[in-house]
C-alpha positions as CSV (number, residue, x, y, z in Angstrom):
1,X,-69.1,-4.4,54.0
2,X,-67.9,-0.9,54.0
3,X,-64.3,0.1,54.8
4,X,-63.6,2.3,57.7
5,X,-61.8,5.4,57.3
6,X,-58.2,5.4,58.6
7,X,-57.7,6.6,62.1
8,X,-55.6,9.8,62.0
9,X,-54.3,9.2,65.6
10,X,-52.5,6.1,64.7
11,X,-49.0,6.6,63.4
12,X,-47.9,5.7,60.0
13,X,-45.4,2.9,59.7
14,X,-41.9,4.2,59.7
15,X,-40.3,4.8,56.4
16,X,-37.3,2.7,55.8
17,X,-34.1,4.3,56.9
18,X,-31.9,5.7,54.2
19,X,-28.8,3.8,53.6
20,X,-25.6,5.8,54.0
21,X,-24.1,6.7,50.7
22,X,-21.0,4.8,49.8
23,X,-18.0,7.0,49.2
24,X,-17.5,7.8,45.6
25,X,-14.7,5.9,44.0
26,X,-11.6,8.0,43.4
27,X,-11.3,9.4,39.9
28,X,-9.0,7.3,37.8
29,X,-6.0,9.2,36.4
30,X,-5.7,8.5,32.8
31,X,-2.2,7.2,32.1
32,X,-0.7,7.9,28.7
33,X,0.4,4.8,26.9
34,X,3.9,5.0,25.5
35,X,4.0,5.4,21.8
36,X,5.1,2.7,19.5
37,X,8.3,4.3,18.4
38,X,9.1,6.0,15.1
39,X,6.8,5.9,12.1
40,X,7.0,2.8,9.9
41,X,6.4,2.3,6.2
42,X,3.1,0.7,5.2
43,X,5.1,-2.0,3.3
44,X,6.7,-3.0,6.6
45,X,3.2,-3.4,8.2
46,X,1.6,-5.1,5.2
47,X,2.6,-8.7,6.2
48,X,1.1,-8.1,9.7
49,X,-2.1,-6.4,8.6
50,X,-3.0,-8.5,5.6
51,X,-1.9,-11.9,6.9
52,X,-5.4,-13.2,7.6
53,X,-6.8,-11.9,4.3
54,X,-4.0,-13.4,2.3
55,X,-4.3,-16.7,4.0
56,X,-8.0,-16.8,3.2
57,X,-7.2,-16.5,-0.5
58,X,-4.6,-19.2,-0.3
59,X,-1.4,-17.3,0.0
60,X,1.1,-18.6,2.5
61,X,3.1,-15.4,2.3
62,X,1.7,-12.0,1.3
63,X,5.1,-11.2,-0.3
64,X,4.2,-13.3,-3.4
65,X,1.6,-10.6,-4.1
66,X,3.5,-7.5,-3.0
67,X,6.7,-8.7,-4.8
68,X,5.2,-10.3,-7.9
69,X,7.2,-8.0,-10.3
70,X,10.4,-8.9,-8.5
71,X,9.6,-12.7,-8.8
72,X,8.6,-12.9,-12.5
73,X,10.0,-9.7,-13.9
74,X,8.3,-6.5,-15.1
75,X,7.5,-8.0,-18.5
76,X,5.3,-10.8,-17.1
77,X,4.0,-8.8,-14.1
78,X,2.3,-6.4,-16.5
79,X,0.1,-9.1,-17.9
80,X,-0.3,-11.5,-14.9
81,X,-1.4,-11.2,-11.3
82,X,-1.4,-14.0,-8.7
83,X,-4.9,-14.9,-7.6
84,X,-4.3,-17.7,-5.1
85,X,-1.9,-20.5,-4.2
86,X,-3.5,-23.8,-3.2
87,X,-1.7,-26.7,-1.6
88,X,-2.8,-30.3,-1.2
89,X,-4.4,-31.0,2.1
90,X,-1.8,-31.0,4.9
91,X,1.2,-30.1,2.7
92,X,3.1,-27.0,1.9
93,X,4.6,-28.1,-1.4
94,X,3.4,-29.2,-4.8
95,X,0.8,-26.5,-4.9
96,X,-1.2,-24.9,-7.7
97,X,-0.6,-21.2,-8.4
98,X,-3.7,-19.6,-9.9
99,X,-2.9,-16.6,-12.1
100,X,-5.1,-14.0,-13.8
101,X,-3.7,-13.3,-17.3
102,X,-4.7,-10.3,-19.4
103,X,-5.9,-10.7,-23.0
104,X,-4.3,-13.1,-25.4
105,X,-1.1,-13.6,-23.3
106,X,-2.2,-17.0,-21.9
107,X,-0.8,-19.0,-24.9
108,X,2.6,-17.3,-24.6
109,X,2.6,-17.9,-20.9
110,X,1.8,-21.6,-21.3
111,X,5.0,-21.9,-23.3
112,X,7.1,-20.4,-20.5
113,X,5.2,-22.0,-17.6
114,X,8.2,-24.1,-16.5
115,X,10.2,-20.9,-16.2
116,X,7.5,-19.2,-14.2
117,X,7.3,-22.2,-11.8
118,X,11.1,-22.1,-11.4
119,X,11.1,-18.4,-10.6
120,X,8.3,-18.8,-8.0
121,X,10.0,-21.8,-6.4
122,X,13.3,-19.9,-6.4
123,X,11.6,-17.1,-4.5
124,X,10.1,-19.6,-1.9
125,X,13.4,-21.6,-1.6
126,X,11.7,-24.9,-2.1
127,X,9.3,-26.7,-4.6
128,X,6.2,-24.8,-3.5
129,X,4.5,-24.7,-6.9
130,X,4.0,-27.7,-9.2
131,X,1.4,-26.4,-11.6
132,X,0.0,-23.1,-12.8
133,X,-3.6,-22.5,-13.6
134,X,-4.4,-19.5,-15.8
135,X,-7.7,-17.6,-16.1
136,X,-8.2,-14.6,-18.4
137,X,-9.1,-11.4,-16.8
138,X,-8.2,-7.8,-16.3
139,X,-4.8,-7.2,-14.7
140,X,-3.9,-3.8,-13.2
141,X,-0.3,-2.8,-13.1
142,X,1.2,-3.2,-9.7
143,X,3.9,-0.5,-10.0
144,X,3.3,3.1,-10.7
145,X,5.1,4.8,-13.6
146,X,8.6,6.0,-12.6
147,X,8.9,9.6,-11.7
148,X,10.6,11.9,-14.1
149,X,14.1,13.0,-13.1
150,X,14.4,16.6,-12.0
151,X,15.2,19.1,-14.7
152,X,18.8,20.2,-15.0
153,X,19.4,23.4,-13.1
154,X,20.4,26.1,-15.5
155,X,21.1,29.5,-14.1
156,X,18.3,32.1,-14.3
157,X,18.9,34.6,-17.1
158,X,20.2,38.0,-15.9
159,X,17.1,39.8,-17.3
160,X,14.8,37.8,-15.1
161,X,17.0,37.9,-12.1
162,X,17.2,41.7,-12.2
163,X,13.4,42.1,-12.3
164,X,13.1,39.8,-9.2
165,X,15.4,42.0,-7.1
166,X,12.8,44.7,-6.6
167,X,10.4,42.3,-4.8
168,X,10.4,42.9,-1.1
169,X,8.5,39.8,0.1
170,X,11.0,36.9,0.5
171,X,8.4,34.1,0.1
172,X,7.0,35.6,-3.1
173,X,10.5,36.2,-4.4
174,X,11.4,32.6,-3.8
175,X,8.2,31.3,-5.5
176,X,8.8,33.5,-8.5
177,X,12.5,32.4,-8.8
178,X,11.3,28.8,-8.8
179,X,8.8,29.6,-11.5
180,X,11.4,31.4,-13.6
181,X,13.9,28.5,-13.2
182,X,11.2,26.1,-14.2
183,X,10.5,28.1,-17.4
184,X,14.1,28.3,-18.2
185,X,14.8,24.6,-17.7
186,X,11.7,23.5,-19.7
187,X,11.9,22.5,-23.3
188,X,8.9,24.2,-24.8
189,X,5.5,25.3,-23.5
190,X,4.3,23.9,-20.2
191,X,2.3,20.6,-20.3
192,X,-0.7,20.4,-18.1
193,X,-1.3,16.9,-16.8
């Protein structure tokens, strides 16, 4: 059966009426959030930032890592580093402190183990550590080398000072005066580091 062609006199069904557009939402004004106050040292933020990571490795307080040289002294901090602090299940005392010890220092540290335990417990304020377990490994120093004190300020010799008076640019003059005073205050040729 063949289809009949559509009758052009018949009207097409009405197109669905367009829905009225909803009014656009008012643009939100971005409000500035108040700042957190003055800048803070990273050391002050460290307990907050590293708390989860330190707890994962068994440290109750991150300060045992950050203040290790203060706890055991510089001599022992150069050859040891705390690795983790593990407590018996459900307790916060009688734990085992795992230390990484560099080279052949482990036998020496075994002899002073009671002293190390006493120092760590004194830091915590209670008997947190009962045993120390040592493993040999590489220990990187925690503190940087102390800065050299500034050189003594000797006056610039008259000959050099006279030659700097002719310079008109004040910034260049200041830099050259600093260079001249550095050469005068040095003890020998400059060292390039």
